[in-house]
N, C-alpha and C positions, 0 to 999 in steps of 0.2 A: 427522402420522404419529406412530406409537408405536414406540419402540425398547426392546428388552430386552438387557441385557448379561449374558452368562454368563462367569464368571471361575473358572479352576482353577489352583491353585498346586501345582506339582510340585517334586521335589527338584532338578531342573535348569532347567526352563523354567516361566514363568508364561504361561498361555494365556488369551486374551480373545476372545470371539466376540460381535459385535454383530448383532442380528437385527431387521430391519424387519418388524413383525408383520403389516403389510398386504400386502406383496408377497412376503415370505419371503426377500428378499435378505439376504445375510450379508457381513460384513467380519470379518477375523480378524487378530490380532496375536500374536506370540510374542516374549517378551522373557526375558532371563536372570532367574532367581529371585534374590531377595535374602534369604538365610537369616537375616541379622542382624535384618531387619525386613521381613517379607513384604509389608507395606502399600506399601513403596516400589516394588517391582516391579509390584504390582497397579495402582497409580495411574499408573505409567509406561505400562503396557499399555493402560489405558483411554484415556489421552490420545492414544496413538498410533492406536488403532483409530477413535476419533471423528474424528481428523484425516483418516484415510484415507477415511472415509465422508462427509466434508464437513459434519459436523454439530457443534453445540456440545454440551458435556456436559449442558447444561440440558435437552436434548431426550430424555435417557435417563429412561424412566419407572420402570424396575426394574433393580437390580443383584442378580444371583443368584450366590452364591459358594460354591464348594466349597473347603475349606481344610484344611491339615494342621497347623495351629497346635497343636491339642489332641494330635494324634498325636505330633508332634515333642517336645512337653513330656514325654510318657511315655517315648519312645524315648531321649531325651537326658538324662533324669533332671533336668530343669530346671523342675519344677513348684514349687508353693508349699510352705511348711512347714505341715503340716496338724495341727491338734489334733483329737483324737477323744474324744467323750463316749459312754460305754457304760453299760449296767446293771451294778451291782455283781456281781462274779463273772465278768464277760466281758471283762476288760481285755486278755487275750491272744488275743482272737478272731482277729486277723490273723496272729499268730505260729503258732497251732495250725493254722489253715487246713484243708485237706482232706488226707487220707492218700493222696495221689496224686502220683506222680513221673513226668514225661514220659520217653519214650524206651523202650529195650528192658529186658530183665530186669535188667541191671546198671546201669540208669540212675541208681539211687540212689547209686552209687559216684562218679560223675563229675558229677552234676548240681549246680551251685551254686544253692542256694535263694535266690531273689531277696529283697531286703530289702523289707519292707512300706512302702507309701507314707506311712504315719503311724508315727513312731517310738513304741516302747513308753514312752519318757520323756515323750512328748507325748500319752499316752492316759490319761484319767481315768475313774473310776467314780462313779456317783451313786446315791443311795438312791431307791427307788421301782420298782415293777414292775407290769406288766400281764400278765394271763393270755392264753393263745392264743385264748380266746373273746371277748376285749375287756374283761373285767371287771378291776377294779383290785385287785391283791393287796396292794400297799403304796403309800400315797400318795407323791407326789414330795416329797422334802425340799428345799425351795427354798433354804434357808440353805446346805445342803451343795452344791447346784448352783452357787450364787454363789461359794462358797469354791474349788471346783474350777476354775471358769472364771477366777477371779483368778490361780490358779496357772498356767494356760495363758497368760494375758496376760503374766505375768512371763517366760515362755519365748519370747515373740516370735512366736507362731504367726501365719501370714498368712491362714489359712482354717480354718474350723471345720466338722467333720462330726459329726452327731449320729445315732447308730444304737443304739436301745434294743431289747431283746428284745421280740418280739411287737408292735412298733409298727405293723405292718401291720394289726393288728386294732383298735387305738385309738391315734391319733396325738396325743392331748391332752398327754401328758408331753413329747413332742419339741417340740411347738409352744410350750409354756411355757418350755422351755429356750432356744428361739430368742428369746423376748421378753426373758429375763434377759440373754442374750448381747448383745443390742442395747445394754444399759447398760454391761456389763462390758468388752465387746470392740467398741467403736464403730468402724465402718468395715470390720470383718472380715466377709467373706461367709460365710453359714451354709448348709450343705446338710443337709437332713433326709432320713433314709432313707425316711420315709413319703411324701415327695414324689418322691424320685428312683426308688425301687423298692419300692412297697408290696406286697411279696410275702414269703412265708415263706423260711426258710433264712437265719439271721442272718449267716453268713460271707459269702455272696454279696451280701447286702444291704449289709453293712458295707463290703466291698471296693468295691462300685460307688459308694457314697456318698462314701467317702474319695477315690476316683479323680475324682469330680465336683469335690470341693473342691481337689484337687491341681492341676487344670488351670484352674480357674475364674479366678483372678487374671490369668493370662497371656492367656486367651481374652478376658476383659473389656478388658484393655489393648489388645489387637490390634483388637477390634471397634470400640472407641471411637476409636482412632487412625484406622482406615480410614473410619469414618463422618465424622469431622471432615475428613479429606482429601477425601472426596467432596463434602461441603458447600462446602468452600473452592473446589473446582473447579467448582462450580455445579450439581452433580447434585442435583436436587430429589427424585428417585425414592427408593423405599424399598430398604434393604439387607436381603436375606434370605440365610440360611445353610442349606446343604444338610445334612440329617440323615444318619446312617449307614444308615437304612432306605430312602434314596432320596427322601424327602419334603423339603419346605421348611419352615423355621420362621423367625419374625422374629428380628432381631438380638437383641432383648431376651430372647426365649425361649432363644436359643443361649447367652447369658451366664448365664441362670438354671440351665440344664441342659446344660453343655458335654459331659457324658459321652455324650450322644446324638449327638455329631458326631465321634467318634473315627475313624470311617471315612468322613468326609464326602467326601474327595477321590475314592477308588475308587467310591463309590456313584454319583457323577455320570457316570462312564464307563459303568456298567451301564445307567443310564437312557438315555443317549445311544445306546448300542448297540441297545437295544430299539426306540427310535424309528426308527433306520436300518433294522433288520431288518424292521420292519413295512412300511416303504416298499418293500422288495424282495420282500415276500410270504412271508417266513419267520417262523414263530412259535416255533420251538424253536432255541435258539442257545447257544453257549458264547462268552463274551467273553474277549478276550485283549488286555490293555492293557499294552504294554511301553514304559516310559519310560526315563529316563536312569539311575535308581537301582534300580528294582524292576519286577516284572511282577505284575499283578493279574489273576486269572481268576475267573469266576463262571459258573453255569449258569442258564439261563432256560427255563422251559417255558410254552408258550402265552402268550408275551409277559409273563409274570409272574416277576420275579426271585425266587429262593428267599430267604426272609427267615429268618434264624436268631435265636435268643434269646441268643446270646453274641457279644460283640465281643472279638476278640483283637488286641492290639497288643504286639508283643514277648513278654515273659513274662507280661504282664497279661491276664487274662480276666475281663471284667465282664459282668453281666447287663443287656444293653441290646439292643434290636432293631436288626439291621443286615442289609444285603444279605450273603448268604453268599459273601464274597470271600476267596480264599486268595492270599497274597502270597509270591512267590519272590524271593530276593535276586539277581535277574538283570535287568540293564538295559543300555542302551547304554554306560553308564559303568562297568560291572562290570570289575574288574581281573583280568587273567589272570596266573597265577604258577605256577612250577614248584618245589615244595618240595624242599629238598636231600635229605631222607630218602627220599622215594618216587620222585622224578624223574617224577612223573605230573602232567600238566597239570590245573590247577584254574582255574575261572572264578568270581569272586565269593566270598562276598557283599560283599566290600569294594568300594567304588565311588569313582571319582574325583569324582563329584558335579558341581556347577556350577563350583566353584572348587577346584583349577585345571582340572578337566575332563580329557577325553581328550587325548592328546598332539597329535592332529590339530587341536585347537582353537587351538593356539598361545598358550595362556595360562600356560605353565609346567609343564604336566603332562608327565611322562616315562614313566609306567607304561603298559604295553600294555592297552588296553581292547577291548570288543566293537566299539565304534565304529571304533577304529583298524583292527581286523581287517576290517571291512566296507569301509573305505577301501582297504586293501591289495588286497582281492579285486576292487575296481573297482565295488562296488555303490552307493557314495555319490558324488554329484556334488561338485564343489569348493565349492559354496555351500550353506549351510543357512539356514533361517529367513528366506527371502526376501533373502538376501545379507547378513544381520546377522552371520553367522559364515562366515568363509572357512577352508576346511580346508587344513592343511599336510600334503600327501601324504608328503613325505620324513620329517617327524617321526613320522608313523604307521608308516612302514616301519622306521625306526630303533627304535621302541618294540617292535614285534612281532618284530623280529630278535633281541631278547633272549630271547624264548621259543624261537625257532628254534635259537639257539646252545645254550641250556640243554638242549634235547631232542635235539640232534644232527641237526636237519633241514637240508636243503640250501637252503631258500629261505624267506623270510618269508611267501610265499603258502601254503606247506604248514602253517606254524604258524597263520596266520590261519584257514585252513579248519578246523583242529582246534579253535580257539577258538569259531568259530561252531557247529560240531557239538556241542560240550559245552554251550554255553549253550542250544542248542535242546533238548538232553536234559534240562537242568535245568528248563526251562519246561514240557516234556512232563510232568514229575513233578507240577507244579502243576495242569495240565489233568486228569490222572488223579485227583487228589484230589477234584475237583468232579464227575467223571463216573463212571469205572469204580468207584472206591471208594465211591460213593453209589448204585451199582446202575444206572447209566445207560451206554448204549453211545454213545460219542462219534460213531459213524458215523450216528446218528439225528439229529444236530444240525448246523446251520451253524456256522462259526467266524467271529466278527466280530473283526477285528484292527484295532487303533488304537493311539494313542500315537505319539510321535515315531519310535520304533524298531520298533513292531509290524509294519507292512507289509513291512519288509525280511525278517522271519523268518516271515511268515504262511504263505507257500506251503510252506515246509519243515515247519511244524507241521501243516499240512493233510495232508501225506504221512505224518507220524508218527502222527497220530490217525485218519486216514480220515474226518475231518469235512469235508464239501463241501456247498455251495460255501464257499470262503473269501471273506468279504465285507470289502472295504476301503472304508470310507465316504469321501465327500469330506471334505477337511480332517481327516484322521484324527488329526493331532497336536493338534487342539483339540476332539476329540469330547467330552471330559469337560466342557469349557465349554459345548458344545451341550446335554449332558445337564442341566447346571445351568439352562440357559435354557429347557428344555422340560419341567420337572418341576412338580409341584403342591405346594401347602401340605398339611401333614399334622400330626396330633396323635394322641396315644394315651393311653388310660386303662387301668389294670390293677387287679386285686383278687384276693386269695387267697380261695378258696372252701373247698377241702378237704372234699368230701362225696362219699360213694359214690353211684353212680347209683341204687341201691336206696333211698337216703335223700333223694334230690333229685327233685322233681317237674319236669315239663316247664315249667310256668308259672313256677317259681322260677328256672330257668335263663334263660328269656326275660327275666324282670324284671331279673336281674343284668346281662345283656348290654346291655339297653336303657338301664339307668342309666349304665353305663360310656360308651355311645355319646353319651348326652346330655351327660355331663360333658366329654368331649373336644370335642363339637360346640360347646358354649358357649365354650370357650377359642378355638377356631378362628374362631368368629363374632366374638369380641372383637378378633381380629387382621385383620378385614376380609373374611372369607369367609362370605357369608350362608348360613343353614341350608339354604335350598332348593337351593344349589349344592353341597352336601356329599354325599359317598358314604361309606357305612359298611361296614367289613369287620370280621369277628369271628374271633378265634382263641382256643383254649383249650388248656391243658396237661392231658393225660390219661395215666393209667397204670393198670395192673392193681393192685387192692388188695393191698398188701404189697410192691410194687416200690419201689425206692429212687430211681428216675428216672422222668421223664415225657417224653412226645413231644408237640410242638405240632401241633395239628390245626386246619385251617381250617374255619370254620362257614359253611355256605351260608345267607345271609340268608333264603332261601325257607323254610328249616326252621322259622324262628321264627313264620311266619304261619299255621301249622296243622300237623297231623300229630303226629309224635313226634320232636322234635329230639334227645332223648337216645338213642333207638334209632338214628337216623341217625348221630349222633356216635360211638356204639359201633362201628358198622360201618366208619366211616371210620378210626377208630383201629386196628381189627383189620387192615384192609388195609395201613396204613402199617407197623404192627408186623411183619406177615408179610413185607413187602418188605424191611425193614431186618434182621430177625433170623431169618426163615424158620420161625417157630413162633408158636402162639397159646396162651393160657391160658383156662381155663373159669371163673375167678373173676370177681367183679364188677369193673366199671370204677370208677375214682375220678377225679373232677374236682379238679384242684389249683389252677390259676390261670385267670382269664378276662381277656381283653383286647378292647378295641374300638379300631379305628383309623379315624379320620375324615379323608377326603381331599377337597381342593378340586378344581375342574375343571382339566384340563390345558390349558396355554396353547395357543391356536390359532395355531400357526406354520405358514404355508403352505410345503410342500416345493417346492424348485426342480426344474423339469423341463428336461432337456437337449433341444436340438434333435436330431431324428433324423438319423442318418448312414446310409451305405450299407454299413457293415460293414468298410470299409477304413480303418485309422487313419493312412494316409500323411499326411494333412493335419496331424497332430500330431507327425510324426516330426521330431526335432531333429538327431540324429546317430547314428553307430555308435560303440560304445565297447567295448574289450576287457574281459572279465571272466573270473574263474576259477571254474568250476563243475565239480564231480566230478573234480577233479584235472586238468582240461584248460583251456586258454586258448581261449575262443570269443568271437565278436563278438555283442554284444547291441545291440538297437535301443533308443534312448533317446527317450521320448515326453514331450511337455508335456501334463500331464493337463488343463489348462485348455482345450486345443484338441480334446480327444476329444469325440465325439458319441454319442448313444444308439445302441446296436446295434453300435458298433465292436468289433472282435475283435483283441486284442493277443496275438500268439503269442510264447511264450518261446523263447529267452532274451530278456528285455526288462526295461528299467528305466523306470518311470513316475515323473516328478518333479513336485513341486508345492512350494508355499511352505513347508509345515510338515512334510513327510514324503516318503519315497521308497519306492516299491513295487517289489519284485523278483518277476518272473515266471520260474519255472524252465523249463528245456527240458522238452518233453512236456506243457506246461500252457498254457492260454489264459486271458486275462482279458477277459470280456465286459462292456461298459459298459452298466449298467442306466440306465433313463430317469431315475431319481432321482439319478444321479451316482455311485453305488457301482460298484466293480469286483468282478465275480464270477469268482473264479479256480477253475477245475476242470481235472482231467486231460483230455488230448486223448482218450485211450481211455475210452469209456463216457460 
């Protein structure tokens, strides 16, 4: 037999999913995350799930991992000390940045400008320059380079970023600097902008390269530690890391370009949600991943996640392909508070995290959280994570009572209902960011809810958005791990072209795209994916001549085999421009950047099919439990999800329990059990 392991590390829990590739059978484990060293929690979870399946770790063929190590290094400001090498005259490139301030009209008054990831004191200039057409304006002064690098060595830099102006056109100067750095700064990892982001715009290119160097030592330490732990445990299979765009890369590739994995964790959830929605017959969906610390949302059309050209983590925005995921600071551990000044209830973005966690966890937490509110309302059972966590109901009531007292409410249930309503509205804002504000009506999409806390709030979010059905996959708490286990290897090559369509022939466009595909395909083949198993996708950045921004446009590979690819590209760009801005221009189009993405085959994991039932879920009924819904105390039926059968219809109010999550079905709604195991929640009316 062949087994694959999907591993996802969240802020509160580490999820592990073991898949038997032959039968499709799965085993799952959920353990507390270990923020001080994520590898500890990962290895604990792997050992636990292998024991549950009755196999040794030696039988695991692949470990597929989504991780937040790079993300956390950015958010917590715990990355490496980076030295930056620039062309003479560009030393302040990170300080000057772009003349853009987020927020409203008065944002510049209150916005604290974030500090660059590379200090000005650790930035040096070197003599030598390349023109935008790739010709050499001034030769590289190697003596000057060596002197500047020795200066950085004296400052104790832990990583080196090299970003020279116009290096996207000719990378020879950057490569020579790397050779010299090997002598002057032995053991210090070097990131070249011509490797990390070979595109124009020196600020974005420099920022992305510095970010790569900033997280590289920490990522390398983590990957090496985890790899050693796997080998010591007997795992002979290969470790692969999830990229931000939802593809897989080898552990070595992840260490070389960690900036490509800043959204590794959320991307796994989107991949898993697509797999689940496809089993249920839905191709357009909005993903809703609510964990303990935050909620991630994304929009998928025709089973293809929207891929953006920017990755945002906190205040940092780098140019790297990633699934268009938006994050809201709302999770099960989000803390509710009532500010003295306004006396208005607020929820988040502060979180109790994994330690001490919500008050109900009994680990020392005393602040009222969303999880505590759900406990007070009766939505959560007394045991979580298969009995690993026992909830303290009284501690939850005591914590939520603080909110009730501060707001003058007569019961903790009223305060808990307010907490849940507010966190739902916060998450609705995130869902609108990827739907309404992008020109999409959420009523045209299904809502796939997962994460440990997602199914508790999914029905309410369906009511707020009008997105039906709400799909709750089996084992929703470990769906990100399922996404890791069911995704494919991927690589990408890019190049700046900067030519108006009138100056660019169809044949030249085809040649550029095919060269990029060949480059990425060779790297993927070197990591074990044969060329005949690779699928190629193309994307280009296009703008109207004279515009200062561009729009990414997908290129149909069929356009390259004949006809007029430039004309097709122009029509596709006009349609997207009209959708986004409601106007078109008559000037010529301009091609800015071209990219080719090469993807390996998706793992063939057989879906599990439930035995058919008669529509009556009484065989799964466990008990009746009081819950508070709409200001009233009502009785809800509690079901064991493992005993539900295909076609069973669960009428609300109801609670469906399982090892890693709990689903709430509100009054006036029903949850139909799909043959693939998912719950499809819809309103009774209609």
